matplotlib code that plots the C-alpha trace (Angstrom):
import matplotlib.pyplot as plt

x = [-42.0, -41.5, -39.0, -37.4, -33.8, -35.7, -38.1, -35.0, -32.4, -35.3, -35.5, -32.1, -32.0, -35.0, -33.2, -29.4, -31.4, -29.8, -32.7, -29.9, -30.3, -34.2, -34.9, -32.7, -33.9, -36.9, -36.8, -35.4, -38.8, -40.8, -38.7, -39.9, -43.2, -44.1, -42.5, -44.0, -47.7, -48.2, -48.8, -51.1, -48.7, -45.6, -47.8, -48.2, -44.3, -43.5, -45.9, -44.0, -40.9, -41.5, -42.6, -39.3, -36.1, -33.5, -30.4, -29.1, -31.3, -34.0, -37.2, -36.1, -32.9, -29.3, -27.8, -27.6, -25.1, -22.0, -22.1, -21.9, -19.1, -16.1, -13.1, -9.6, -9.1, -5.4, -5.7, -9.1, -9.8, -12.1, -12.1, -14.5, -15.8, -19.3, -21.3, -25.1, -27.3, -28.0, -24.4, -23.2, -22.4, -20.7, -20.7, -18.8, -17.6, -16.8, -16.6, -20.0, -18.4, -18.3, -21.2, -23.2, -21.5, -22.1, -26.0, -26.5, -25.0, -27.0, -30.4, -29.3, -29.7, -33.4, -34.5, -33.1, -37.1, -38.0, -34.2, -34.9, -38.1, -37.2, -34.1, -31.4, -30.1, -28.4, -24.8, -23.4, -19.7, -17.9, -14.7, -13.1, -9.7, -7.6, -5.1, -5.6, -7.3, -9.9, -12.8, -13.3, -13.8, -16.1, -17.9, -18.2, -20.1, -22.2, -23.3, -24.0, -26.2, -28.4, -29.9, -30.3, -27.7, -24.9, -21.4, -19.3, -15.3, -12.8, -10.2, -6.1, -4.6, -7.1, -8.1, -4.5, -2.9, 1.0, -0.4, -0.6, -4.1, -5.5, -6.4, -7.9, -9.8, -10.9, -11.8, -14.6, -15.5, -16.2, -17.7, -20.4, -20.8, -22.0, -24.2, -26.4, -27.4, -28.3, -25.6, -22.7, -18.8, -16.0, -12.7, -10.7, -7.2, -8.2, -4.5, -3.1, -5.2, -5.7, -2.7, -1.3, -0.2, 2.4, 4.6, 8.1, 8.4, 5.4, 5.6, 2.4, 0.5, -0.4, -1.6, -4.1, -5.4, -6.0, -8.0, -9.9, -11.3, -11.8, -14.3, -15.9, -16.7, -17.9, -19.4, -21.7, -25.3, -25.9, -28.1, -25.6, -23.2, -19.5, -17.3, -13.7, -11.2, -7.7, -4.7, -2.9, -5.1, -1.6, -1.0, -4.1, -4.6, -6.5, -9.1, -10.1, -11.0, -13.4, -15.2, -16.5, -19.4, -19.1, -15.1, -14.5, -11.6, -12.2, -9.6, -8.5, -11.3, -11.6, -11.8, -15.5, -15.3, -12.3, -14.5, -17.1, -14.2, -13.3, -16.9, -17.6, -14.4, -15.0, -18.5, -19.6, -17.5, -14.9, -15.8, -14.5, -14.9, -16.0, -12.9, -10.4, -12.4, -11.8, -8.3, -7.6, -9.3, -6.6, -3.9, -4.8, -4.7, -3.5, -4.0, -6.6, -9.7, -7.7, -5.1, -7.2, -9.4, -6.2, -4.6, -7.6, -8.1, -4.6, -5.0, -8.0, -6.5, -3.5, -5.4, -8.1, -4.6, -2.7, -6.0, -5.1, -7.6, -8.4, -7.3, -7.3, -3.7, -3.3, -4.4, -2.1, 0.8, 0.1, -1.0, 3.0, 4.5, 2.7, 4.2, 7.4, 8.7, 11.0, 9.7, 9.1, 10.3, 13.8, 14.0, 11.3, 12.7, 13.2, 9.7, 8.2, 10.4, 8.7, 5.4, 4.8, 7.0, 4.2, 1.3, 2.2, 3.9, 2.8, -0.8, -1.3, -5.0, -6.1, -3.6, -2.9, -0.2, -2.9, -3.9, -0.2, 0.7, -2.3, -1.4, 1.7, 1.0, 3.5, 2.8, 2.2, 5.3, 7.9, 6.3, 8.2, 11.9, 11.3, 10.6, 13.6, 15.8, 17.8, 16.6, 18.5, 18.2, 16.6, 19.1, 22.1]
y = [20.4, 16.3, 14.0, 17.0, 15.7, 12.8, 14.7, 18.0, 14.5, 13.1, 16.3, 17.0, 13.9, 14.5, 18.5, 16.4, 13.4, 10.8, 7.8, 5.8, 8.9, 9.2, 5.5, 5.5, 8.0, 7.2, 3.7, 5.7, 7.9, 4.5, 3.1, 6.3, 6.5, 3.1, 3.5, 6.4, 4.9, 6.1, 2.7, 4.2, 6.4, 3.9, 1.8, 4.1, 5.2, 1.2, 0.8, 3.3, 2.2, -1.6, -0.9, 1.9, -0.7, -0.1, -2.9, 0.0, -0.8, -3.6, -2.7, -5.2, -3.0, -1.4, -4.9, -3.2, -1.1, -2.9, -3.6, 0.3, 1.2, 2.9, 2.0, 3.6, 3.4, 2.1, -0.3, -1.1, -1.8, -0.1, 3.1, 2.0, -0.6, -0.9, -2.2, -2.0, -1.2, -5.4, -6.1, -3.6, -5.2, -2.8, -1.6, 2.1, 2.1, 5.8, 8.1, 9.8, 13.2, 11.9, 9.3, 12.7, 14.7, 11.7, 11.6, 15.6, 14.6, 12.0, 14.1, 16.9, 14.8, 13.2, 16.3, 18.0, 18.2, 20.9, 23.0, 23.1, 24.4, 27.5, 28.0, 27.0, 23.9, 20.2, 20.0, 17.4, 17.2, 15.5, 15.5, 13.1, 12.9, 11.4, 8.4, 5.4, 2.6, 4.7, 4.1, 7.3, 4.5, 2.3, 6.1, 6.6, 2.8, 3.8, 7.0, 5.3, 2.2, 4.7, 6.2, 3.0, 4.2, 2.2, 3.1, 3.8, 4.3, 5.3, 2.9, 4.9, 2.2, 2.5, 6.4, 7.9, 7.3, 7.4, 9.5, 13.1, 14.3, 11.2, 11.2, 14.7, 12.6, 9.7, 12.0, 14.0, 10.3, 9.2, 12.5, 12.0, 8.5, 8.6, 12.1, 9.6, 7.1, 7.6, 6.5, 7.9, 8.8, 7.8, 9.1, 7.6, 8.7, 11.7, 13.2, 11.1, 12.8, 17.2, 17.4, 21.3, 22.6, 24.7, 21.3, 22.0, 18.5, 17.9, 18.4, 20.3, 17.6, 17.2, 21.2, 20.2, 17.2, 19.6, 21.9, 19.1, 18.1, 21.3, 21.8, 18.6, 19.8, 22.8, 21.5, 18.6, 18.7, 20.0, 16.3, 14.3, 13.0, 13.3, 11.5, 12.6, 10.7, 11.1, 9.9, 13.0, 16.3, 18.1, 17.6, 18.6, 22.2, 24.4, 25.2, 21.9, 22.4, 24.8, 23.0, 20.7, 21.8, 19.4, 18.0, 15.5, 15.0, 10.8, 9.7, 7.3, 4.9, 5.9, 3.6, 2.7, 2.8, -0.4, -2.1, -2.2, -2.9, -5.6, -7.0, -6.7, -8.8, -11.0, -11.4, -13.7, -16.7, -16.9, -16.1, -12.0, -11.2, -7.4, -7.3, -8.6, -6.6, -3.6, -4.4, -5.0, -1.5, 0.4, -1.9, -1.2, 3.1, 4.6, 2.0, 2.4, 0.3, -2.1, -2.1, -3.4, -5.9, -7.3, -8.4, -9.8, -11.9, -12.4, -14.1, -16.3, -17.1, -18.9, -20.4, -22.3, -23.1, -25.2, -26.6, -23.8, -23.1, -19.4, -16.8, -13.5, -13.9, -14.9, -11.3, -9.7, -11.8, -10.5, -6.8, -6.8, -8.3, -5.8, -2.9, -4.9, -6.3, -9.3, -12.2, -14.3, -17.8, -16.5, -13.6, -14.7, -11.7, -9.4, -9.7, -9.5, -6.5, -4.9, -5.9, -4.9, -1.3, -0.7, -1.9, -0.8, 2.7, 4.3, 3.3, 2.7, 2.3, -0.7, -2.5, -3.4, -6.5, -8.9, -8.2, -7.9, -11.4, -13.0, -11.8, -12.9, -16.0, -15.0, -15.0, -11.2, -11.6, -11.1, -8.4, -6.1, -6.7, -7.5, -3.9, -3.1, -5.6, -4.9, -7.7, -10.5, -13.7, -15.9, -18.9, -15.9]
z = [-0.1, 1.3, -1.2, -2.1, -2.9, -5.0, -7.6, -7.7, -8.7, -11.5, -12.3, -13.6, -14.7, -17.5, -18.2, -19.1, -20.4, -17.9, -18.0, -15.3, -13.1, -13.4, -12.9, -9.4, -7.8, -9.2, -7.2, -4.2, -4.3, -4.4, -1.4, 0.4, -0.1, 1.2, 4.0, 4.4, 3.8, 0.4, -1.1, -4.5, -5.6, -5.4, -6.8, -9.7, -10.1, -9.6, -12.9, -15.2, -13.8, -14.3, -18.3, -19.3, -20.6, -19.5, -18.6, -16.1, -13.0, -12.1, -10.3, -8.1, -5.6, -6.0, -7.3, -11.2, -9.7, -9.4, -13.0, -13.8, -11.8, -14.4, -14.9, -15.4, -18.9, -18.8, -16.5, -16.9, -12.8, -11.5, -9.7, -7.2, -4.8, -3.6, -0.7, -0.9, 2.7, 2.5, 2.9, 4.8, 8.8, 9.8, 13.2, 14.5, 18.2, 18.7, 21.0, 23.1, 21.4, 17.6, 17.7, 18.6, 15.5, 13.2, 14.0, 13.5, 9.8, 9.1, 10.7, 8.5, 5.4, 6.7, 7.5, 3.8, 3.2, 5.7, 5.1, 1.1, 2.1, 3.9, 1.6, 3.6, 1.8, 2.9, 4.4, 2.4, 2.7, 5.4, 6.3, 9.1, 10.1, 13.2, 13.7, 11.8, 12.2, 15.2, 13.0, 9.8, 7.8, 9.4, 10.6, 6.8, 6.4, 9.1, 8.1, 4.6, 6.6, 8.3, 5.6, 3.7, 0.8, -1.0, 0.2, -2.9, -2.1, -4.3, -5.6, -5.4, -7.2, -10.2, -9.7, -9.5, -12.3, -14.2, -17.5, -17.8, -16.8, -16.2, -12.6, -12.8, -15.4, -13.1, -10.4, -12.6, -14.1, -10.4, -9.3, -12.1, -11.4, -8.3, -8.9, -11.5, -8.2, -4.4, -2.7, -0.2, -2.1, 0.4, -0.3, 1.5, 2.7, 0.6, 1.2, -1.8, -3.8, -1.9, -0.8, -0.5, -3.5, -2.0, -1.7, -3.3, -3.2, -5.5, -9.5, -11.6, -12.0, -8.4, -8.6, -11.7, -9.1, -6.7, -8.4, -10.7, -6.7, -5.9, -9.5, -8.9, -5.5, -5.8, -9.0, -7.0, -6.4, -2.8, -2.9, -2.9, 0.1, 0.0, 2.8, 3.3, 5.1, 6.2, 8.6, 7.7, 8.1, 8.3, 4.6, 2.9, 1.1, 2.8, 0.0, 1.0, 4.5, 3.4, 1.2, 3.6, 6.1, 8.6, 9.7, 12.5, 14.2, 15.2, 18.1, 20.0, 22.1, 25.5, 27.8, 28.2, 23.9, 24.5, 27.1, 24.2, 21.3, 23.8, 24.1, 19.8, 19.3, 21.5, 21.2, 23.8, 22.8, 25.7, 29.2, 29.5, 33.7, 33.7, 36.0, 33.3, 30.6, 32.6, 33.8, 30.1, 28.6, 30.4, 29.5, 25.5, 26.3, 23.0, 21.1, 17.7, 17.3, 14.2, 17.0, 19.6, 16.8, 15.9, 19.1, 20.5, 17.2, 16.9, 21.0, 19.8, 16.6, 18.4, 20.7, 18.9, 16.3, 19.1, 21.1, 23.5, 26.4, 26.1, 28.5, 29.1, 29.9, 26.2, 25.2, 27.8, 26.0, 22.6, 23.7, 25.2, 21.8, 20.1, 22.4, 22.1, 25.6, 25.3, 24.8, 27.3, 26.5, 26.3, 28.5, 31.9, 34.3, 31.3, 30.3, 33.9, 34.8, 31.7, 32.4, 35.8, 34.8, 32.1, 34.1, 37.5, 37.1, 33.9, 33.9, 37.5, 38.8, 38.7, 38.4, 41.3, 42.7, 42.8, 39.1, 38.1, 39.9, 38.2, 35.1, 34.9, 37.2, 40.1, 43.4, 44.9, 47.0, 43.5, 42.2, 44.5, 43.8, 40.1, 39.8, 41.6, 39.7, 36.2, 34.1, 32.2, 31.8, 33.7, 34.4, 35.0]

ax = plt.figure().add_subplot(projection="3d")
ax.plot(x, y, z, "-o")
ax.set_aspect("equal")
plt.show()
């Protein structure tokens, strides 16, 4: 049956007397009908929707959702932030394997009608784990963008409370809110509320929080989407893992993706030759996407602020500073030796003497003596 998710949610809202859920999913149904060319039916439903007096949702779009986000009773801070489809301009650059896994998750939801018809059901939960800054949050944003849904991101500063039982209550309120509208619910820094219950250093409140979390995930409708992201998968409670149909490990970007990230962050504002981009991609190995963005933007910012012409050497300088190399101005010889050892010995190909000499702005004949020297002050 077509539109099984929307019809199911509308019926569910009617049975529970939840007019907000009915209106939200009726709006989504109208949008899908228009996309499929069912204009007469869409117009009929639009007239019905327009005739309903509601302060929760306007027929023109999803903007009113931001006004209905629940708040923590003590702090009065919103329990979540919302990113609407029209505002979602984020791009996720991931490995080919990760990209295919995300596309499969999206396709699984888009083919919900066929899956429901076969009695299989939709896989609606996804756990993203891996090192910080590798694109887990951006992956969730990409999924929401592909589905044309708002992304609701839980705010840990308001979700977690020092008052006994309040955190579990906030989790329940947030889950109930997310199921009243078409959206993707993101629980970022997931280990903060899903930590293993056998941790001897934790108090009994943690067990109540995890129990509440598990109950809410189990009670969540299969038509709703839940994504969790964590940098510390080893801390998660074992029972939590079983609640997620899809589990994707997001790793550090490879050479190809580093090159794509450089294109994204430099964004044709400055010239960067193919050869320089290739060398930089190798130099950035082992860095997260967030770190690469920080270094590239910092190098551009430094040139603009000081009215200097941008050069690839500026990017290298910021990269080497990030890695903790000696300061070039105060100890030039030690700096050069560290750079040579890193590029030529640790990375190797494609960093030839010619390439390193250009990066350091020295002659090729100076490299071997520097490689064998013991560093020290330039003026010694």
